[in-house]
C-alpha positions as CSV (number, residue, x, y, z in Angstrom):
1,X,129.3,75.5,-102.4
2,X,129.8,76.7,-105.5
3,X,127.6,76.6,-108.8
4,X,129.1,75.4,-112.1
5,X,128.6,78.8,-113.7
6,X,131.1,78.4,-116.9
7,X,128.5,76.4,-119.3
8,X,125.4,76.8,-120.4
9,X,122.0,74.0,-120.0
10,X,118.8,72.8,-120.0
11,X,116.4,71.7,-118.9
12,X,116.3,67.6,-119.5
13,X,114.0,65.2,-118.1
14,X,114.9,62.7,-115.6
15,X,115.5,59.0,-117.2
16,X,118.3,61.3,-120.1
17,X,119.5,62.0,-116.9
18,X,119.9,58.6,-115.7
19,X,121.4,57.7,-119.2
20,X,124.3,59.8,-119.0
21,X,125.2,59.5,-116.0
22,X,125.4,55.1,-117.0
23,X,126.9,56.1,-120.2
24,X,129.5,57.9,-117.2
25,X,130.0,55.3,-114.8
26,X,130.1,51.9,-117.1
27,X,132.9,54.0,-120.0
28,X,135.4,53.3,-117.3
29,X,135.0,49.9,-117.0
30,X,134.2,49.3,-113.1
31,X,136.3,46.3,-111.6
32,X,133.5,45.4,-108.5
33,X,131.7,42.9,-109.8
34,X,135.1,40.9,-111.4
35,X,137.2,40.8,-108.0
36,X,134.1,40.9,-105.8
37,X,131.1,38.5,-104.7
38,X,128.5,40.7,-104.8
39,X,125.3,40.8,-102.9
40,X,122.7,42.7,-101.9
41,X,122.4,44.4,-98.2
42,X,120.0,43.3,-95.8
43,X,120.0,45.0,-92.7
44,X,122.3,48.2,-91.3
45,X,124.8,45.7,-90.2
46,X,124.9,41.6,-91.8
47,X,126.5,39.4,-90.2
48,X,128.4,36.4,-92.0
49,X,128.9,33.3,-89.4
50,X,131.6,30.9,-90.6
51,X,131.5,27.5,-88.9
52,X,134.4,24.8,-89.8
53,X,133.7,21.5,-90.9
54,X,133.7,18.5,-89.4
55,X,137.6,16.2,-89.2
56,X,137.5,13.5,-91.4
57,X,135.4,10.3,-91.0
58,X,137.1,7.4,-88.6
59,X,136.7,3.3,-88.9
60,X,134.2,2.1,-86.8
61,X,134.5,-1.5,-85.6
62,X,131.6,-4.4,-86.0
63,X,129.4,-3.1,-83.3
64,X,131.2,0.1,-82.7
65,X,129.2,3.8,-81.9
66,X,130.9,5.8,-84.2
67,X,132.4,9.0,-82.8
68,X,130.7,12.1,-82.7
69,X,132.1,15.6,-84.0
70,X,130.6,19.0,-84.2
71,X,131.4,21.8,-86.9
72,X,133.1,24.9,-84.0
73,X,131.6,28.1,-84.8
74,X,134.9,29.7,-86.8
75,X,135.7,33.5,-87.4
76,X,133.0,36.1,-89.4
77,X,131.9,39.5,-91.3
78,X,130.0,42.3,-89.7
79,X,129.1,44.3,-93.5
80,X,128.4,47.8,-92.7
81,X,126.9,50.1,-95.3
82,X,128.3,53.3,-95.8
83,X,126.8,56.6,-98.1
84,X,128.9,58.1,-100.4
85,X,128.2,61.1,-102.8
86,X,128.4,64.5,-104.6
87,X,125.9,67.3,-105.5
88,X,126.2,69.1,-109.2
89,X,124.4,72.8,-108.5
90,X,123.3,74.4,-111.1
91,X,121.7,78.7,-111.1
92,X,118.8,78.8,-112.9
93,X,121.4,81.6,-115.6
94,X,122.7,78.3,-116.6
95,X,119.5,76.8,-117.4
96,X,117.2,79.3,-118.6
97,X,120.4,79.6,-121.2
98,X,121.3,76.4,-121.7
99,X,122.8,74.2,-124.1
100,X,121.3,70.7,-124.5
101,X,125.0,68.5,-124.7
102,X,126.5,69.9,-121.6
103,X,124.1,69.3,-118.7
104,X,124.1,65.6,-120.0
105,X,128.3,66.4,-119.9
106,X,127.3,66.7,-116.1
107,X,125.7,64.0,-115.2
108,X,128.1,61.7,-117.1
109,X,131.1,63.3,-115.2
110,X,129.2,62.6,-112.3
111,X,129.1,59.3,-113.3
112,X,133.0,59.4,-114.0
113,X,133.0,60.6,-110.1
114,X,130.8,57.8,-108.7
115,X,132.7,55.3,-110.7
116,X,136.2,56.4,-109.8
117,X,135.5,56.5,-106.1
118,X,133.5,52.7,-106.2
119,X,136.9,51.4,-107.7
120,X,139.1,53.0,-105.1
121,X,137.2,52.3,-102.5
122,X,137.5,48.4,-103.4
123,X,140.6,48.9,-104.5
124,X,141.3,49.3,-100.8
125,X,140.8,46.5,-99.3
126,X,144.0,45.1,-101.8
127,X,146.2,48.1,-101.5
128,X,145.8,47.5,-97.6
129,X,146.1,43.5,-97.4
130,X,149.6,44.4,-95.0
131,X,148.5,46.8,-93.0
132,X,147.8,45.9,-89.5
133,X,145.3,48.7,-88.8
134,X,143.2,47.9,-91.8
135,X,141.0,44.0,-90.7
136,X,137.1,43.3,-91.4
137,X,137.4,39.2,-90.8
138,X,137.0,38.5,-87.6
139,X,140.7,36.5,-86.4
140,X,142.0,40.5,-86.3
141,X,144.1,40.6,-89.4
142,X,145.0,42.2,-92.9
143,X,143.4,40.3,-95.7
144,X,147.1,38.5,-95.9
145,X,148.6,37.3,-93.2
146,X,151.5,35.7,-92.3
147,X,149.7,34.9,-89.0
148,X,146.4,33.9,-89.2
149,X,144.7,32.3,-86.2
150,X,142.7,28.4,-86.9
151,X,139.4,28.7,-85.0
152,X,139.9,25.5,-83.6
153,X,143.5,25.8,-82.0
154,X,145.7,24.8,-84.3
155,X,149.0,25.7,-86.3
156,X,148.8,29.4,-88.0
157,X,148.1,30.1,-91.3
158,X,149.6,32.4,-93.8
159,X,149.0,33.6,-97.1
160,X,151.7,36.4,-97.7
161,X,154.4,36.3,-99.0
162,X,157.2,36.4,-95.6
163,X,159.8,37.8,-98.6
164,X,157.4,39.8,-100.4
165,X,158.3,37.2,-103.9
166,X,158.6,39.5,-107.3
167,X,156.6,38.2,-109.7
168,X,158.1,35.2,-111.2
169,X,158.2,32.2,-113.6
170,X,159.5,31.1,-110.7
171,X,157.5,32.7,-107.8
172,X,154.4,32.1,-109.1
173,X,154.3,28.2,-108.7
174,X,155.8,29.4,-105.5
175,X,152.4,31.2,-105.1
176,X,150.3,28.5,-106.5
177,X,151.6,25.8,-103.8
178,X,151.4,27.8,-100.8
179,X,147.6,28.6,-101.7
180,X,146.9,25.0,-103.1
181,X,148.0,24.0,-99.2
182,X,145.8,26.5,-97.4
183,X,143.8,24.9,-95.0
184,X,140.5,24.9,-93.3
185,X,139.5,25.6,-89.2
186,X,139.9,22.2,-88.5
187,X,143.3,21.7,-90.2
188,X,141.9,19.4,-93.8
189,X,142.2,20.4,-97.2
190,X,140.4,22.6,-98.7
191,X,141.3,22.0,-102.5
192,X,141.8,25.3,-103.6
193,X,143.8,26.6,-106.4
194,X,144.8,29.8,-107.8
195,X,142.5,30.8,-111.2
196,X,143.3,34.8,-111.2
197,X,146.5,36.7,-110.5
198,X,145.4,40.4,-110.4
199,X,148.2,43.0,-110.4
200,X,148.6,47.0,-111.8
201,X,149.9,48.0,-114.4
202,X,153.6,48.1,-114.3
203,X,154.0,44.3,-113.3
204,X,151.3,43.4,-116.9
205,X,154.2,43.4,-119.1
206,X,155.8,40.5,-117.1
207,X,152.4,38.3,-116.3
208,X,151.8,38.2,-120.4
209,X,155.1,37.2,-120.4
210,X,155.3,34.7,-117.6
211,X,151.1,33.1,-118.3
212,X,150.5,33.8,-121.9
213,X,154.3,32.5,-123.8
214,X,153.3,29.3,-125.6
215,X,156.8,27.9,-124.2
216,X,158.1,28.1,-120.2
217,X,158.8,32.1,-120.2
218,X,162.5,33.7,-119.3
219,X,164.1,30.4,-120.3
220,X,165.9,28.9,-123.6
221,X,164.7,25.2,-122.6
222,X,161.6,24.1,-124.3
223,X,159.6,23.6,-121.8
224,X,155.8,23.7,-121.9
225,X,153.6,26.8,-120.1
226,X,152.2,25.5,-118.1
227,X,150.2,28.1,-117.6
228,X,148.7,28.4,-120.8
229,X,148.7,24.5,-121.6
230,X,147.9,22.0,-118.8
231,X,144.2,22.8,-118.0
232,X,144.1,19.3,-116.3
233,X,145.9,20.4,-113.7
234,X,146.2,24.4,-114.2
235,X,143.5,26.1,-116.4
236,X,144.7,28.5,-118.3
237,X,146.0,31.5,-115.6
238,X,143.3,35.4,-115.9
239,X,145.2,38.1,-116.0
240,X,143.8,41.0,-114.5
241,X,144.6,44.3,-114.5
242,X,143.4,46.8,-112.7
243,X,144.4,50.0,-112.4
244,X,143.1,51.5,-109.0
245,X,146.1,48.8,-107.9
246,X,149.1,50.4,-109.1
247,X,150.9,53.6,-107.4
248,X,149.5,56.9,-108.8
249,X,145.9,55.3,-107.4
250,X,147.5,54.8,-104.3
251,X,148.6,51.3,-104.6
252,X,151.5,49.7,-105.1
253,X,153.4,49.1,-108.4
254,X,154.8,45.7,-107.2
255,X,151.7,44.1,-105.0
256,X,150.1,40.8,-106.8
257,X,147.8,38.6,-105.8
258,X,146.0,35.4,-106.5
259,X,142.5,34.4,-106.1
260,X,140.5,31.6,-106.5
261,X,137.8,32.3,-108.1
262,X,135.1,29.8,-106.6
263,X,135.9,30.5,-103.3
264,X,137.6,33.7,-102.9
265,X,135.1,35.6,-100.2
266,X,135.9,38.8,-100.7
267,X,133.0,40.4,-100.1
268,X,130.8,43.4,-101.9
269,X,127.2,44.0,-100.7
270,X,125.4,47.1,-102.0
271,X,122.0,49.2,-99.9
272,X,122.1,51.5,-102.8
273,X,123.5,50.1,-106.2
274,X,124.7,54.2,-108.2
275,X,122.0,56.4,-109.2
276,X,121.5,60.0,-109.7
277,X,118.8,62.1,-109.0
278,X,117.2,65.6,-109.5
279,X,115.5,67.9,-107.2
280,X,114.5,71.3,-108.3
281,X,112.7,72.4,-104.9
282,X,115.7,72.1,-102.2
283,X,117.0,75.4,-104.0
284,X,113.7,76.6,-104.8
285,X,114.7,80.9,-102.7
286,X,117.5,80.6,-104.2
287,X,117.1,79.3,-108.1
288,X,119.1,76.3,-108.1
289,X,118.6,72.3,-109.0
290,X,120.7,70.3,-107.6
291,X,121.7,66.6,-109.7
292,X,122.8,64.3,-106.9
293,X,125.2,60.9,-107.6
294,X,125.5,58.8,-104.6
295,X,125.5,55.1,-104.1
296,X,125.2,53.0,-100.4
297,X,127.0,49.9,-100.4
298,X,129.6,47.6,-97.8
299,X,132.9,45.8,-98.3
300,X,135.1,43.2,-96.3
301,X,136.0,39.9,-96.6
302,X,133.7,37.1,-95.7
303,X,137.5,34.4,-95.3
304,X,141.0,35.0,-96.2
305,X,141.4,31.8,-98.1
306,X,141.2,31.9,-101.1
307,X,143.2,34.6,-102.1
308,X,147.0,35.3,-101.5
309,X,149.8,38.5,-101.5
310,X,153.0,39.1,-102.1
311,X,154.1,42.7,-101.7
312,X,156.7,42.6,-104.5
313,X,159.1,44.3,-102.5
314,X,161.6,41.8,-101.6
315,X,161.3,42.7,-97.7
316,X,160.7,40.7,-95.1
317,X,157.2,40.4,-94.4
318,X,155.1,39.1,-90.4
319,X,152.0,39.7,-89.6
């Protein structure tokens, strides 16, 4: 590992280092807390187990016996954290002939590097949402599947487009209805309603035209825009643009998602939140001071319900 040897740095107390690490981290505006349900990891393996509700109540005749029903153990997820980080070694010579500003920049860079990794790490769940090798929930299906099994053995369900429909006004309605009709593991209605459209930057213009136009988009008719005005039924559709879903970040420029922000179970557990530390004892023999940035977190999903996805590529999909 090579040390930084082209800039000059000064000894700075840890609070200053931490501040600039945080400044660098926040500058990139990570969206983890917006999309995921964040919580604290309490053990090496935190297990979340779902149970079905019970079926609908039934008529009881006078003097008759109530029908019995019990919840069924459904699928779940085990959250196991992984630690990520990086060291920046600083030599004695750099430290001796220093200008204070650059060390703040080094901490800032470490904060940005951490933020970028967290964003890419979180986005990997959505970017791999139709990858059969990428599973979390114990139904052993990708997040977006046309073949989610039911715990009671009932008919399988889909939360993904089987034809890769593109984002359009009509297709948004198709997706909303598909999501609204998602059932629980007993085949009972959930009353699901998407409130957020999650997209890569390439779809931003189209998404805003569809959801924020005063009237219905791409038509000469005087129809209202239901996604922007009929709050009784649709609410106002939120559009969230995430850079890390785009092609340049390893994602797709066509894939789009719907999320019910209340019922979505995308999960991110912090074992240790992002932080920076300074240690001048590790490199005592070599006159090297180390700055370490790291975080420790688990990610996954506790249920596929509350999400819907289309690859937006007009290709058949049946996994």
